[in-house]
PDB file of N, CA, C and O in Angstrom, chain B, residues numbered from 101:
ATOM      1  N   UNK B 101     127.293 204.662 104.756  1.00  0.00           N
ATOM      2  CA  UNK B 101     127.421 204.462 103.333  1.00  0.00           C
ATOM      3  C   UNK B 101     127.049 203.025 102.979  1.00  0.00           C
ATOM      4  O   UNK B 101     127.470 202.088 103.657  1.00  0.00           O
ATOM      5  N   UNK B 102     126.274 202.853 101.937  1.00  0.00           N
ATOM      6  CA  UNK B 102     125.836 201.521 101.526  1.00  0.00           C
ATOM      7  C   UNK B 102     126.890 200.872 100.643  1.00  0.00           C
ATOM      8  O   UNK B 102     127.582 201.555  99.888  1.00  0.00           O
ATOM      9  N   UNK B 103     127.013 199.535 100.741  1.00  0.00           N
ATOM     10  CA  UNK B 103     127.980 198.862  99.855  1.00  0.00           C
ATOM     11  C   UNK B 103     127.506 198.934  98.404  1.00  0.00           C
ATOM     12  O   UNK B 103     126.312 199.047  98.130  1.00  0.00           O
ATOM     13  N   UNK B 104     128.453 198.868  97.496  1.00  0.00           N
ATOM     14  CA  UNK B 104     128.121 198.963  96.078  1.00  0.00           C
ATOM     15  C   UNK B 104     127.303 197.755  95.622  1.00  0.00           C
ATOM     16  O   UNK B 104     126.405 197.887  94.789  1.00  0.00           O
ATOM     17  N   UNK B 105     127.616 196.577  96.171  1.00  0.00           N
ATOM     18  CA  UNK B 105     126.897 195.359  95.819  1.00  0.00           C
ATOM     19  C   UNK B 105     126.292 194.781  97.096  1.00  0.00           C
ATOM     20  O   UNK B 105     127.017 194.228  97.923  1.00  0.00           O
ATOM     21  N   UNK B 106     124.989 194.897  97.266  1.00  0.00           N
ATOM     22  CA  UNK B 106     124.383 194.346  98.490  1.00  0.00           C
ATOM     23  C   UNK B 106     124.493 192.824  98.504  1.00  0.00           C
ATOM     24  O   UNK B 106     124.579 192.198  97.448  1.00  0.00           O
ATOM     25  N   UNK B 107     124.490 192.232  99.690  1.00  0.00           N
ATOM     26  CA  UNK B 107     124.595 190.763  99.761  1.00  0.00           C
ATOM     27  C   UNK B 107     123.380 190.108  99.115  1.00  0.00           C
ATOM     28  O   UNK B 107     122.258 190.601  99.226  1.00  0.00           O
ATOM     29  N   UNK B 108     123.623 188.997  98.445  1.00  0.00           N
ATOM     30  CA  UNK B 108     122.538 188.276  97.782  1.00  0.00           C
ATOM     31  C   UNK B 108     121.721 187.509  98.802  1.00  0.00           C
ATOM     32  O   UNK B 108     122.228 187.046  99.824  1.00  0.00           O
ATOM     33  N   UNK B 109     120.452 187.392  98.495  1.00  0.00           N
ATOM     34  CA  UNK B 109     119.581 186.599  99.356  1.00  0.00           C
ATOM     35  C   UNK B 109     119.374 185.238  98.711  1.00  0.00           C
ATOM     36  O   UNK B 109     119.486 185.087  97.495  1.00  0.00           O
ATOM     37  N   UNK B 110     119.073 184.258  99.540  1.00  0.00           N
ATOM     38  CA  UNK B 110     118.789 182.927  99.013  1.00  0.00           C
ATOM     39  C   UNK B 110     119.997 182.015  99.115  1.00  0.00           C
ATOM     40  O   UNK B 110     120.993 182.324  99.770  1.00  0.00           O
ATOM     41  N   UNK B 111     119.871 180.890  98.448  1.00  0.00           N
ATOM     42  CA  UNK B 111     120.873 179.831  98.526  1.00  0.00           C
ATOM     43  C   UNK B 111     122.038 180.136  97.588  1.00  0.00           C
ATOM     44  O   UNK B 111     121.835 180.463  96.419  1.00  0.00           O
ATOM     45  N   UNK B 112     123.243 180.027  98.104  1.00  0.00           N
ATOM     46  CA  UNK B 112     124.430 180.236  97.267  1.00  0.00           C
ATOM     47  C   UNK B 112     124.969 178.873  96.874  1.00  0.00           C
ATOM     48  O   UNK B 112     125.763 178.276  97.601  1.00  0.00           O
ATOM     49  N   UNK B 113     124.536 178.383  95.722  1.00  0.00           N
ATOM     50  CA  UNK B 113     124.869 177.020  95.347  1.00  0.00           C
ATOM     51  C   UNK B 113     126.296 176.882  94.842  1.00  0.00           C
ATOM     52  O   UNK B 113     126.755 175.762  94.622  1.00  0.00           O
ATOM     53  N   UNK B 114     127.009 177.978  94.653  1.00  0.00           N
ATOM     54  CA  UNK B 114     128.386 177.837  94.195  1.00  0.00           C
ATOM     55  C   UNK B 114     129.311 177.367  95.310  1.00  0.00           C
ATOM     56  O   UNK B 114     130.451 176.983  95.049  1.00  0.00           O
ATOM     57  N   UNK B 115     128.828 177.393  96.551  1.00  0.00           N
ATOM     58  CA  UNK B 115     129.678 176.951  97.662  1.00  0.00           C
ATOM     59  C   UNK B 115     129.908 175.447  97.615  1.00  0.00           C
ATOM     60  O   UNK B 115     131.026 174.981  97.835  1.00  0.00           O
ATOM     61  N   UNK B 116     128.858 174.690  97.332  1.00  0.00           N
ATOM     62  CA  UNK B 116     128.964 173.233  97.359  1.00  0.00           C
ATOM     63  C   UNK B 116     128.986 172.612  95.971  1.00  0.00           C
ATOM     64  O   UNK B 116     129.072 171.391  95.842  1.00  0.00           O
ATOM     65  N   UNK B 117     128.911 173.424  94.949  1.00  0.00           N
ATOM     66  CA  UNK B 117     128.891 172.881  93.608  1.00  0.00           C
ATOM     67  C   UNK B 117     127.579 172.208  93.247  1.00  0.00           C
ATOM     68  O   UNK B 117     127.536 171.372  92.343  1.00  0.00           O
ATOM     69  N   UNK B 118     126.517 172.562  93.939  1.00  0.00           N
ATOM     70  CA  UNK B 118     125.211 171.946  93.689  1.00  0.00           C
ATOM     71  C   UNK B 118     124.288 172.957  93.033  1.00  0.00           C
ATOM     72  O   UNK B 118     124.519 174.164  93.109  1.00  0.00           O
ATOM     73  N   UNK B 119     123.269 172.470  92.404  1.00  0.00           N
ATOM     74  CA  UNK B 119     122.269 173.372  91.845  1.00  0.00           C
ATOM     75  C   UNK B 119     121.457 173.980  92.984  1.00  0.00           C
ATOM     76  O   UNK B 119     121.427 173.452  94.096  1.00  0.00           O
ATOM     77  N   UNK B 120     120.819 175.069  92.696  1.00  0.00           N
ATOM     78  CA  UNK B 120     120.006 175.724  93.718  1.00  0.00           C
ATOM     79  C   UNK B 120     118.863 174.801  94.127  1.00  0.00           C
ATOM     80  O   UNK B 120     118.169 174.249  93.273  1.00  0.00           O
ATOM     81  N   UNK B 121     118.674 174.639  95.408  1.00  0.00           N
ATOM     82  CA  UNK B 121     117.600 173.809  95.922  1.00  0.00           C
ATOM     83  C   UNK B 121     118.014 172.398  96.259  1.00  0.00           C
ATOM     84  O   UNK B 121     117.267 171.691  96.936  1.00  0.00           O
ATOM     85  N   UNK B 122     119.183 171.959  95.810  1.00  0.00           N
ATOM     86  CA  UNK B 122     119.636 170.597  96.115  1.00  0.00           C
ATOM     87  C   UNK B 122     120.485 170.625  97.376  1.00  0.00           C
ATOM     88  O   UNK B 122     121.192 171.596  97.648  1.00  0.00           O
ATOM     89  N   UNK B 123     120.404 169.559  98.127  1.00  0.00           N
ATOM     90  CA  UNK B 123     121.195 169.468  99.356  1.00  0.00           C
ATOM     91  C   UNK B 123     122.100 168.254  99.293  1.00  0.00           C
ATOM     92  O   UNK B 123     121.736 167.248  98.684  1.00  0.00           O
ATOM     93  N   UNK B 124     123.274 168.322  99.911  1.00  0.00           N
ATOM     94  CA  UNK B 124     124.100 167.116  99.990  1.00  0.00           C
ATOM     95  C   UNK B 124     123.426 166.090 100.900  1.00  0.00           C
ATOM     96  O   UNK B 124     122.726 166.486 101.832  1.00  0.00           O
ATOM     97  N   UNK B 125     123.607 164.789 100.668  1.00  0.00           N
ATOM     98  CA  UNK B 125     122.951 163.785 101.512  1.00  0.00           C
ATOM     99  C   UNK B 125     123.466 163.864 102.942  1.00  0.00           C
ATOM    100  O   UNK B 125     124.668 163.975 103.185  1.00  0.00           O
ATOM    101  N   UNK B 126     122.529 163.804 103.880  1.00  0.00           N
ATOM    102  CA  UNK B 126     122.883 163.885 105.296  1.00  0.00           C
ATOM    103  C   UNK B 126     122.781 162.510 105.918  1.00  0.00           C
ATOM    104  O   UNK B 126     121.744 161.861 105.777  1.00  0.00           O
ATOM    105  N   UNK B 127     123.810 162.036 106.600  1.00  0.00           N
ATOM    106  CA  UNK B 127     123.673 160.747 107.283  1.00  0.00           C
ATOM    107  C   UNK B 127     122.733 160.877 108.475  1.00  0.00           C
ATOM    108  O   UNK B 127     122.569 161.962 109.032  1.00  0.00           O
ATOM    109  N   UNK B 128     122.128 159.779 108.855  1.00  0.00           N
ATOM    110  CA  UNK B 128     121.256 159.789 110.022  1.00  0.00           C
ATOM    111  C   UNK B 128     122.090 160.078 111.259  1.00  0.00           C
ATOM    112  O   UNK B 128     123.232 159.632 111.366  1.00  0.00           O
ATOM    113  N   UNK B 129     121.522 160.815 112.176  1.00  0.00           N
ATOM    114  CA  UNK B 129     122.297 161.225 113.343  1.00  0.00           C
ATOM    115  C   UNK B 129     122.581 160.023 114.239  1.00  0.00           C
ATOM    116  O   UNK B 129     121.675 159.259 114.569  1.00  0.00           O
ATOM    117  N   UNK B 130     123.829 159.865 114.623  1.00  0.00           N
ATOM    118  CA  UNK B 130     124.219 158.816 115.554  1.00  0.00           C
ATOM    119  C   UNK B 130     124.497 157.473 114.923  1.00  0.00           C
ATOM    120  O   UNK B 130     124.867 156.545 115.642  1.00  0.00           O
ATOM    121  N   UNK B 131     124.341 157.313 113.621  1.00  0.00           N
ATOM    122  CA  UNK B 131     124.607 156.025 112.988  1.00  0.00           C
ATOM    123  C   UNK B 131     125.862 156.133 112.135  1.00  0.00           C
ATOM    124  O   UNK B 131     125.946 157.005 111.271  1.00  0.00           O
ATOM    125  N   UNK B 132     126.831 155.267 112.363  1.00  0.00           N
ATOM    126  CA  UNK B 132     128.028 155.298 111.521  1.00  0.00           C
ATOM    127  C   UNK B 132     127.713 154.725 110.141  1.00  0.00           C
ATOM    128  O   UNK B 132     126.753 153.968 110.003  1.00  0.00           O
ATOM    129  N   UNK B 133     128.480 155.061 109.136  1.00  0.00           N
ATOM    130  CA  UNK B 133     128.226 154.496 107.807  1.00  0.00           C
ATOM    131  C   UNK B 133     128.481 152.994 107.786  1.00  0.00           C
ATOM    132  O   UNK B 133     129.405 152.508 108.438  1.00  0.00           O
ATOM    133  N   UNK B 134     127.664 152.263 107.042  1.00  0.00           N
ATOM    134  CA  UNK B 134     127.796 150.806 106.976  1.00  0.00           C
ATOM    135  C   UNK B 134     129.030 150.432 106.167  1.00  0.00           C
ATOM    136  O   UNK B 134     129.278 150.979 105.092  1.00  0.00           O
ATOM    137  N   UNK B 135     129.790 149.499 106.701  1.00  0.00           N
ATOM    138  CA  UNK B 135     130.969 149.017 105.982  1.00  0.00           C
ATOM    139  C   UNK B 135     130.569 147.823 105.135  1.00  0.00           C
ATOM    140  O   UNK B 135     129.495 147.249 105.314  1.00  0.00           O
ATOM    141  N   UNK B 136     131.444 147.458 104.213  1.00  0.00           N
ATOM    142  CA  UNK B 136     131.161 146.334 103.325  1.00  0.00           C
ATOM    143  C   UNK B 136     131.037 145.042 104.116  1.00  0.00           C
ATOM    144  O   UNK B 136     130.209 144.193 103.783  1.00  0.00           O
ATOM    145  N   UNK B 137     131.845 144.878 105.158  1.00  0.00           N
ATOM    146  CA  UNK B 137     131.771 143.652 105.955  1.00  0.00           C
ATOM    147  C   UNK B 137     130.420 143.543 106.666  1.00  0.00           C
ATOM    148  O   UNK B 137     129.883 142.445 106.812  1.00  0.00           O
ATOM    149  N   UNK B 138     129.871 144.678 107.107  1.00  0.00           N
ATOM    150  CA  UNK B 138     128.546 144.652 107.732  1.00  0.00           C
ATOM    151  C   UNK B 138     127.485 144.204 106.732  1.00  0.00           C
ATOM    152  O   UNK B 138     126.586 143.434 107.072  1.00  0.00           O
ATOM    153  N   UNK B 139     127.595 144.687 105.507  1.00  0.00           N
ATOM    154  CA  UNK B 139     126.611 144.295 104.490  1.00  0.00           C
ATOM    155  C   UNK B 139     126.741 142.819 104.139  1.00  0.00           C
ATOM    156  O   UNK B 139     125.735 142.138 103.939  1.00  0.00           O
ATOM    157  N   UNK B 140     127.975 142.318 104.063  1.00  0.00           N
ATOM    158  CA  UNK B 140     128.185 140.897 103.761  1.00  0.00           C
ATOM    159  C   UNK B 140     127.615 140.034 104.878  1.00  0.00           C
ATOM    160  O   UNK B 140     126.972 139.018 104.613  1.00  0.00           O
ATOM    161  N   UNK B 141     127.849 140.432 106.124  1.00  0.00           N
ATOM    162  CA  UNK B 141     127.305 139.665 107.249  1.00  0.00           C
ATOM    163  C   UNK B 141     125.778 139.692 107.260  1.00  0.00           C
ATOM    164  O   UNK B 141     125.150 138.688 107.597  1.00  0.00           O
ATOM    165  N   UNK B 142     125.184 140.802 106.903  1.00  0.00           N
ATOM    166  CA  UNK B 142     123.722 140.883 106.863  1.00  0.00           C
ATOM    167  C   UNK B 142     123.157 139.972 105.782  1.00  0.00           C
ATOM    168  O   UNK B 142     122.175 139.269 106.020  1.00  0.00           O
ATOM    169  N   UNK B 143     123.760 139.975 104.599  1.00  0.00           N
ATOM    170  CA  UNK B 143     123.290 139.104 103.512  1.00  0.00           C
ATOM    171  C   UNK B 143     123.474 137.643 103.886  1.00  0.00           C
ATOM    172  O   UNK B 143     122.598 136.820 103.618  1.00  0.00           O
ATOM    173  N   UNK B 144     124.597 137.311 104.501  1.00  0.00           N
ATOM    174  CA  UNK B 144     124.850 135.934 104.923  1.00  0.00           C
ATOM    175  C   UNK B 144     123.836 135.489 105.977  1.00  0.00           C
ATOM    176  O   UNK B 144     123.341 134.364 105.921  1.00  0.00           O
ATOM    177  N   UNK B 145     123.528 136.352 106.925  1.00  0.00           N
ATOM    178  CA  UNK B 145     122.552 136.009 107.953  1.00  0.00           C
ATOM    179  C   UNK B 145     121.163 135.786 107.385  1.00  0.00           C
ATOM    180  O   UNK B 145     120.476 134.840 107.770  1.00  0.00           O
ATOM    181  N   UNK B 146     120.747 136.650 106.474  1.00  0.00           N
ATOM    182  CA  UNK B 146     119.422 136.490 105.863  1.00  0.00           C
ATOM    183  C   UNK B 146     119.370 135.211 105.034  1.00  0.00           C
ATOM    184  O   UNK B 146     118.353 134.518 105.028  1.00  0.00           O
ATOM    185  N   UNK B 147     120.466 134.892 104.329  1.00  0.00           N
ATOM    186  CA  UNK B 147     120.509 133.667 103.528  1.00  0.00           C
ATOM    187  C   UNK B 147     120.415 132.432 104.414  1.00  0.00           C
ATOM    188  O   UNK B 147     119.687 131.492 104.096  1.00  0.00           O
ATOM    189  N   UNK B 148     121.146 132.429 105.520  1.00  0.00           N
ATOM    190  CA  UNK B 148     121.100 131.277 106.429  1.00  0.00           C
ATOM    191  C   UNK B 148     119.722 131.128 107.071  1.00  0.00           C
ATOM    192  O   UNK B 148     119.238 130.009 107.240  1.00  0.00           O
ATOM    193  N   UNK B 149     119.092 132.235 107.428  1.00  0.00           N
ATOM    194  CA  UNK B 149     117.745 132.144 107.998  1.00  0.00           C
ATOM    195  C   UNK B 149     116.745 131.621 106.966  1.00  0.00           C
ATOM    196  O   UNK B 149     115.851 130.846 107.306  1.00  0.00           O
ATOM    197  N   UNK B 150     116.890 132.036 105.724  1.00  0.00           N
ATOM    198  CA  UNK B 150     116.012 131.524 104.669  1.00  0.00           C
ATOM    199  C   UNK B 150     116.208 130.041 104.434  1.00  0.00           C
ATOM    200  O   UNK B 150     115.239 129.307 104.239  1.00  0.00           O
ATOM    201  N   UNK B 151     117.469 129.588 104.451  1.00  0.00           N
ATOM    202  CA  UNK B 151     117.744 128.159 104.272  1.00  0.00           C
ATOM    203  C   UNK B 151     117.173 127.351 105.431  1.00  0.00           C
ATOM    204  O   UNK B 151     116.623 126.271 105.219  1.00  0.00           O
ATOM    205  N   UNK B 152     117.295 127.858 106.645  1.00  0.00           N
ATOM    206  CA  UNK B 152     116.734 127.169 107.808  1.00  0.00           C
ATOM    207  C   UNK B 152     115.213 127.083 107.705  1.00  0.00           C
ATOM    208  O   UNK B 152     114.620 126.059 108.045  1.00  0.00           O
ATOM    209  N   UNK B 153     114.586 128.157 107.237  1.00  0.00           N
ATOM    210  CA  UNK B 153     113.131 128.136 107.078  1.00  0.00           C
ATOM    211  C   UNK B 153     112.708 127.115 106.031  1.00  0.00           C
ATOM    212  O   UNK B 153     111.698 126.433 106.210  1.00  0.00           O
ATOM    213  N   UNK B 154     113.460 126.997 104.940  1.00  0.00           N
ATOM    214  CA  UNK B 154     113.125 125.999 103.915  1.00  0.00           C
ATOM    215  C   UNK B 154     113.300 124.580 104.440  1.00  0.00           C
ATOM    216  O   UNK B 154     112.477 123.712 104.150  1.00  0.00           O
ATOM    217  N   UNK B 155     114.353 124.332 105.203  1.00  0.00           N
ATOM    218  CA  UNK B 155     114.577 122.996 105.762  1.00  0.00           C
ATOM    219  C   UNK B 155     113.460 122.636 106.735  1.00  0.00           C
ATOM    220  O   UNK B 155     112.957 121.513 106.718  1.00  0.00           O
ATOM    221  N   UNK B 156     113.072 123.583 107.581  1.00  0.00           N
ATOM    222  CA  UNK B 156     111.992 123.306 108.534  1.00  0.00           C
ATOM    223  C   UNK B 156     110.660 123.085 107.813  1.00  0.00           C
ATOM    224  O   UNK B 156     109.876 122.226 108.215  1.00  0.00           O
ATOM    225  N   UNK B 157     110.401 123.844 106.765  1.00  0.00           N
ATOM    226  CA  UNK B 157     109.160 123.653 106.009  1.00  0.00           C
ATOM    227  C   UNK B 157     109.142 122.288 105.336  1.00  0.00           C
ATOM    228  O   UNK B 157     108.099 121.635 105.305  1.00  0.00           O
ATOM    229  N   UNK B 158     110.271 121.845 104.798  1.00  0.00           N
ATOM    230  CA  UNK B 158     110.336 120.521 104.170  1.00  0.00           C
ATOM    231  C   UNK B 158     110.152 119.422 105.210  1.00  0.00           C
ATOM    232  O   UNK B 158     109.505 118.411 104.934  1.00  0.00           O
ATOM    233  N   UNK B 159     110.706 119.607 106.385  1.00  0.00           N
ATOM    234  CA  UNK B 159     110.561 118.611 107.453  1.00  0.00           C
ATOM    235  C   UNK B 159     109.097 118.480 107.879  1.00  0.00           C
ATOM    236  O   UNK B 159     108.587 117.369 108.017  1.00  0.00           O
ATOM    237  N   UNK B 160     108.429 119.606 108.085  1.00  0.00           N
ATOM    238  CA  UNK B 160     107.026 119.547 108.495  1.00  0.00           C
ATOM    239  C   UNK B 160     106.146 119.013 107.370  1.00  0.00           C
ATOM    240  O   UNK B 160     105.155 118.336 107.642  1.00  0.00           O
ATOM    241  N   UNK B 161     106.478 119.297 106.126  1.00  0.00           N
ATOM    242  CA  UNK B 161     105.691 118.786 105.004  1.00  0.00           C
ATOM    243  C   UNK B 161     105.839 117.275 104.891  1.00  0.00           C
ATOM    244  O   UNK B 161     104.867 116.579 104.600  1.00  0.00           O
ATOM    245  N   UNK B 162     107.040 116.763 105.117  1.00  0.00           N
ATOM    246  CA  UNK B 162     107.234 115.314 105.029  1.00  0.00           C
ATOM    247  C   UNK B 162     106.533 114.600 106.182  1.00  0.00           C
ATOM    248  O   UNK B 162     106.059 113.476 106.015  1.00  0.00           O
ATOM    249  N   UNK B 163     106.464 115.233 107.341  1.00  0.00           N
ATOM    250  CA  UNK B 163     105.740 114.622 108.466  1.00  0.00           C
ATOM    251  C   UNK B 163     104.238 114.629 108.216  1.00  0.00           C
ATOM    252  O   UNK B 163     103.538 113.696 108.608  1.00  0.00           O
ATOM    253  N   UNK B 164     103.745 115.665 107.573  1.00  0.00           N
ATOM    254  CA  UNK B 164     102.308 115.756 107.322  1.00  0.00           C
ATOM    255  C   UNK B 164     101.862 114.720 106.292  1.00  0.00           C
ATOM    256  O   UNK B 164     100.725 114.254 106.356  1.00  0.00           O
ATOM    257  N   UNK B 165     102.724 114.348 105.346  1.00  0.00           N
ATOM    258  CA  UNK B 165     102.360 113.379 104.318  1.00  0.00           C
ATOM    259  C   UNK B 165     102.457 111.941 104.820  1.00  0.00           C
ATOM    260  O   UNK B 165     101.790 111.053 104.288  1.00  0.00           O
ATOM    261  N   UNK B 166     103.277 111.706 105.833  1.00  0.00           N
ATOM    262  CA  UNK B 166     103.453 110.335 106.335  1.00  0.00           C
ATOM    263  C   UNK B 166     102.179 109.892 107.062  1.00  0.00           C
ATOM    264  O   UNK B 166     101.560 110.685 107.772  1.00  0.00           O
ATOM    265  N   UNK B 167     101.793 108.635 106.886  1.00  0.00           N
ATOM    266  CA  UNK B 167     100.570 108.152 107.559  1.00  0.00           C
ATOM    267  C   UNK B 167     100.781 107.931 109.052  1.00  0.00           C
ATOM    268  O   UNK B 167      99.854 107.529 109.754  1.00  0.00           O
TER     269      UNK B 167
END
C-alpha cells in the first residue's frame, strides 16, 4: 500500500530555517575559530612590522642623502 503523502524531493529548508538553496556557513576543516585575542595579536604584529619597516626606510634614506 502506498502512503497517502509521498516523501518530498529536494531540499527541506524548514529544518534549518534557511531559504531553499542556502547553506549554513561551514568552518574550514581542522581550523579552530579565531578568538578576539588572536585577532588583536595579529593586528599588533602587523603594526609593529610596519613601524619597523618605516624606521628602516628612514634610516637608509638619511644615509643615502649624507655626503
